[in-house]
N, C-alpha and C positions, 0 to 999 in steps of 0.2 A: 265178790269173787273176780279173779282175773279171767280174761277171755282165754279160751282154749287156743292152742297153736294149731292151725289148719294145715293138714298135710295132704299132698298129692303123692300117691305111690305109682312108680313107673317100672315095670318089669315085665318081660315077655313071657316068662314061665308062670303059668297060671297058679300052680300050687304054691310056689314061692311068694307070689304076689298075695295070695289069699291068706297064707300064713302070717306075713307081715301086717296085713290089714287087721286080721284077727287079734294079734298081740297089741297092735297099737290102739285098738278100740277099747280095750279094757284098761288103758293106762290113763290116770287122772291128768286133766290139762291138755290132753291131745284128741284132736278130731280129725278123722280121716274124711276128707271131703270129695275124693275122687281117686280113680285108678285107671292107668293106661297100659296097654300092652305093646305099643311101639312108639318111636320117636315123634311120627307125625301126629298121632293122637294126644301125646304129651303136650305138644305145642298148642293144639286146639283146646284142650282142657285147661292148660295154664291161662290162656287168654280169657276164657270164660269164667274160671273159677277163682283166679288170683290167690293161690295158696300162699301161706307164710313161708313154707319150706316144701321143696319137692325132693323126694327120695328117687334118685335116678340110677338105673342100671346102665352100664356102658354098652353092652353088647345087645342092640335091639334091631328088630327088622325095620325095613322101609327108611329108617333114618337112625344112625347110631347116637348113643347117649351125648357124646361130646358135641356133635353137630346140633343136636336138640337144644342143649344148654346154650350154645353160641347163639342160636336163632331166637330163643326165648328172651335172653339177656339184651339182644339187639332191640327187642320191643320193650322189655321192662328191666332196665339196667340194675334195679335193686332186687331183682329175683334171686332167691337164695336156694342153693343146692346141696345136698348131701349125696355123694356117689356111693352107691352100694354095688360091690362087684365081687366075683371070684377071681378076678385078675389083679395081680399086684406088680406087674412089669413097670419099671420106672417110666417108660415112655407113655404108658396109659395114665399113670399119676400125673405126669408133667402136663399131658394134653388136657386132662379134666380140670386141673387147677388153673391152667392158662385160660381155659374157656370160661372160668368164673366160679367153679365149685368152691364151697367154703369148708368142706370136709370130705374125707375119703375113707370109707370103711369097707373091710372085707366081709363077706356074707357069713363068715364064721363067728362074727362078734356076738356078745351077749345081748339080751334085751336092755340090761342096765346100760351098756356102753352105747347103744343106739339112742335111748332116751336122754342120756347125758349129752350126747352130740347134738341131738335135736334142740335141747335147751341152750346149749353153747352157741350154736349157730343162730338160733332165734334172738339170742342177746346181741348179736352183731359181731361175734368173734369167729375165728377160724379154729377148726379142730383137726389136727393131723397126728395119728398115733406115732409113736417113736420109731417103730419098724418101718412105717411108711415114709417118714421124714428122712430116715437113713437112706432109703432107696432113691429119694428125690435128691439128696445131696450127692449120691453117686452119679446120677444123671446129670447134674449140673457141673460136676467135676470132669465129666467125660467129654471127648471130642465130638462134635456134632458131625453127622454124615451129610454130605452134599445131596442134593435132589438125585443126581445121576447115580451116586453110590447107593442111595436107597433103592433106586430101580434095579441095579445089579443084584443088591442083597435079596430083594424079593424074588428075583429069578433063581438065585443060588438056593433059597429055601424051597422053591418049587422044583428043584433038582435039575435045572437046566445047566448044560455045559457051556463053556466060554463061547464056542462057536455059535451056539443057539442064541445066546445072550447078545452076541455082536449082531446077528441077523435080526432079532427082535428090535433092538435099539438103533439100528442102522449105523453102527460104529465098527471100527476094526477090532480084531481079536487082541491086538496089542493094547488098545485102548482099554478094552475089558479087563485084561490082565493088570494094568495099571490101577484101575478102579478097585479091583479085587484086593490087591496088595494094600492100598490105602485104607479100605475099610476093615481088613484084617488087623491092621495096625491100630486103627481107632478103637476097634471092639476089644483090643487086647487078646486076640486068639491067634493060633497058629495055622489054622486050616479052614476050609470051606464048611466042613461038617460042624465044627465047633461054632463057626460064625452063624450057621443056621439055627443051632440050639440057643445060642445067646440072643439072637434076633426074636426068637419066639418067647423065650423066658422074660425078656425085658419089654415085650410088647411093641418092639419096633416093627415087626411084621406079624399079622395074624393070619392063622391058617383058616380058609373058608370052609 
């Protein structure tokens, strides 16, 4: 018999994590060897258990999923990750794949899709669903925001006026307006409200 694929499950929602573990435990050829509820715990367990594949949520306490992937792969470059998340913003996808994730699945997937993806990644391949790949292509084709534009956008999402943003960043209101006009153009939107909506939808800015 071939050896089972050893899985570490990382998700901060206990019910979701337990549901995943219960489903995976009844699947032939799959062995759940551990589970973690935050990014720091994930790093420690990966170090001690050395799973074949880690199922990683992105929104985690203490340390986010992307950061956890980055740190684990710094220690173990061959570590394999499948991102499981409710977020499908192109920025989230891009950051996760850039960190080294081999697959990206939304939590609405079927168990068959999950098992198929686990086996694909275990074989050394990457698995990106068509809808996710399309969003990633949109992200690549769009213009990158500068660090300063991102700081301005974060404050727009928080509802800050230009005067407040200028004070926050220690720059002039005229400079803020210039950054706003530039980021509106790059995001392909006409006003601040639409910019805030797009920023959240695409995962460029997350609401705390």
